C-alpha positions in Angstrom: 52.7 65.3 -3.7 50.6 66.4 -0.7 53.1 68.8 0.8 54.4 70.0 -2.6 50.9 70.7 -4.0 49.7 72.5 -0.9 52.8 74.8 -0.9 52.8 75.8 -4.5 55.6 73.5 -5.6 58.0 74.0 -2.8 59.3 70.8 -1.1 59.2 70.1 2.6 62.1 68.1 4.1 64.4 67.8 7.1 67.4 70.0 7.3 69.5 66.9 7.4 68.3 66.0 3.9 69.2 69.4 2.3 71.9 69.5 -0.4 75.3 71.2 0.3 75.2 74.8 -0.9 71.4 75.0 -0.9 69.5 77.6 1.0 66.2 76.6 2.7 63.7 78.2 4.9 62.9 76.9 8.4 59.3 75.7 8.7 59.4 74.2 12.2 61.6 72.7 14.9 60.1 69.5 16.2 60.6 68.1 19.7 60.1 69.3 23.2 63.5 68.6 24.8 66.3 71.0 25.7 68.1 70.6 22.3 65.0 71.7 20.3 64.6 74.7 22.7 68.3 75.6 22.3 68.1 75.4 18.5 65.2 77.9 18.6 67.1 80.2 21.0 70.1 80.2 18.5 67.8 81.5 15.8 66.4 78.4 14.0 62.8 79.7 14.0 60.2 79.6 11.3 60.9 81.8 8.3 64.7 82.1 8.8 66.8 81.2 5.7 69.5 78.6 6.4 72.4 77.6 4.0 74.0 74.2 4.3 77.7 75.0 4.1 79.3 71.5 4.4 79.3 68.2 6.0 82.0 66.2 7.8 83.6 63.3 5.8 81.1 60.8 7.2 78.1 63.2 7.1 78.0 64.1 10.8 78.1 66.9 11.9 76.8 69.4 9.3 77.7 73.1 9.2 74.9 75.6 8.5 74.9 79.4 8.1 72.1 81.5 9.5 71.7 85.1 10.8 75.3 85.9 10.1 77.1 83.0 11.9 77.9 79.4 11.2 76.7 76.6 13.4 77.6 72.9 13.5 74.7 70.4 14.2 74.6 66.7 14.6 72.5 64.9 12.0 70.0 63.9 14.7 69.6 67.5 15.6 69.3 68.6 12.0 66.6 65.9 11.5 64.3 67.8 14.0 64.3 70.9 11.8 61.7 70.9 9.1 62.6 73.2 6.1 61.2 74.2 2.8 63.4 74.1 -0.3 
């Protein structure tokens, strides 16, 4: 309830936890390695809306749509992206 109450009812989660077809807003990209930096260079920055397009049969990778293009991410990479529903 802490995050939900503080944000007026919106729910914070990891991108890897979002439902197929849902659109979420990026809150933060966690991590300091080259993968996190590259995700931000590709446009996954705070405030950007992201739509979860589909997942592979076993859930990895996932396909997202942002800024007019589609991007496939491993679940571990998607787990570093904090989003708001």
